[in-house]
C-alpha positions as CSV (number, residue, x, y, z in Angstrom):
1,X,0.0,0.4,0.0
2,X,1.6,3.3,-0.7
3,X,2.4,5.9,1.9
4,X,-0.1,8.6,0.7
5,X,-3.3,5.6,1.0
6,X,-2.2,4.9,4.2
7,X,-2.5,8.7,5.3
8,X,-6.6,8.3,4.0
9,X,-6.9,5.7,5.9
10,X,-7.5,7.8,8.9
11,X,-8.5,11.0,7.2
12,X,-11.3,9.4,5.4
13,X,-13.0,8.5,8.8
14,X,-12.5,11.5,10.5
15,X,-13.8,13.6,7.2
16,X,-16.8,11.9,7.2
17,X,-17.4,11.6,11.0
18,X,-17.0,15.3,11.8
19,X,-18.6,16.5,8.4
20,X,-21.8,14.6,8.4
21,X,-22.3,14.4,12.3
22,X,-24.9,17.5,12.1
23,X,-26.7,15.6,9.5
24,X,-26.3,12.7,12.1
25,X,-28.2,15.0,14.9
26,X,-30.7,16.3,12.4
27,X,-31.9,13.1,10.8
28,X,-32.3,11.9,15.2
29,X,-34.6,14.8,15.3
30,X,-36.8,14.0,12.4
31,X,-36.7,10.4,12.2
32,X,-36.1,9.2,16.0
33,X,-33.2,9.3,18.5
34,X,-33.1,5.2,18.7
35,X,-33.8,4.5,15.1
36,X,-30.7,7.0,13.6
37,X,-28.8,5.1,16.9
38,X,-29.8,1.4,15.8
39,X,-29.2,2.4,11.7
40,X,-25.9,4.1,12.3
41,X,-24.5,1.1,14.9
42,X,-25.3,-1.5,11.6
43,X,-23.9,0.7,9.2
44,X,-20.6,0.9,11.7
45,X,-20.9,-2.7,11.9
46,X,-21.1,-3.9,8.5
47,X,-18.7,-1.4,7.6
48,X,-16.6,-2.8,9.9
49,X,-16.7,-6.3,8.6
50,X,-16.2,-4.9,4.8
51,X,-13.2,-3.0,6.4
52,X,-11.5,-6.4,7.5
53,X,-12.6,-8.5,4.7
54,X,-10.6,-5.5,2.4
55,X,-8.2,-6.8,-0.6
56,X,-7.5,-3.3,-1.6
57,X,-6.4,-0.3,-0.4
58,X,-9.8,1.4,-1.6
59,X,-12.1,-0.9,-0.6
60,X,-10.2,-0.3,3.0
61,X,-10.5,3.4,2.6
62,X,-14.6,3.3,1.2
63,X,-14.9,1.2,4.0
64,X,-13.2,3.5,6.7
65,X,-15.3,6.2,5.0
66,X,-18.2,4.5,5.7
67,X,-17.3,3.6,9.4
68,X,-17.5,7.6,9.6
69,X,-20.8,7.7,8.3
70,X,-21.7,5.1,10.8
71,X,-20.3,7.3,13.7
72,X,-21.7,10.5,12.8
73,X,-25.3,8.9,13.6
74,X,-24.5,7.4,15.9
75,X,-23.0,10.1,18.5
76,X,-25.5,12.4,18.8
77,X,-28.1,10.0,18.4
78,X,-26.5,8.6,21.3
79,X,-26.4,11.8,23.5
80,X,-30.0,12.5,22.6
81,X,-31.1,9.1,24.0
82,X,-29.5,9.7,27.3
83,X,-30.2,13.3,27.7
84,X,-34.0,12.6,27.1
85,X,-34.4,9.2,29.1
86,X,-32.4,10.4,32.3
87,X,-34.8,13.3,34.2
88,X,-32.5,16.2,35.8
89,X,-30.5,15.8,38.3
90,X,-28.2,12.8,39.4
91,X,-29.3,10.4,37.6
92,X,-28.3,12.1,34.6
93,X,-25.1,13.2,35.9
94,X,-24.2,10.2,36.4
95,X,-25.2,8.7,32.8
96,X,-23.7,11.5,31.2
97,X,-20.4,11.0,32.8
98,X,-20.5,7.5,32.0
99,X,-21.2,8.2,28.5
100,X,-18.4,10.3,28.7
101,X,-15.5,8.1,29.7
């Protein structure tokens, strides 16, 4: 694998993760938090499997791009589920503290 492709394994993930996080949060608001969380988790799991089976650098980079998209769907949805599940007070602070750990 050329050195230029190795950089894109990490950069592709980070670009799609950061770039689609707002879209993931908005889609969680419109489509439902749990639905987007499950869809993001499924997308991340399938793309992780595809990355593990990748035979070329292009396939690995493509799988990492899709992983970033799945993570961008999961993060805001998971935080939103936690924030709406627990009432204000010590329970919410404990849940958010455990999630941030």
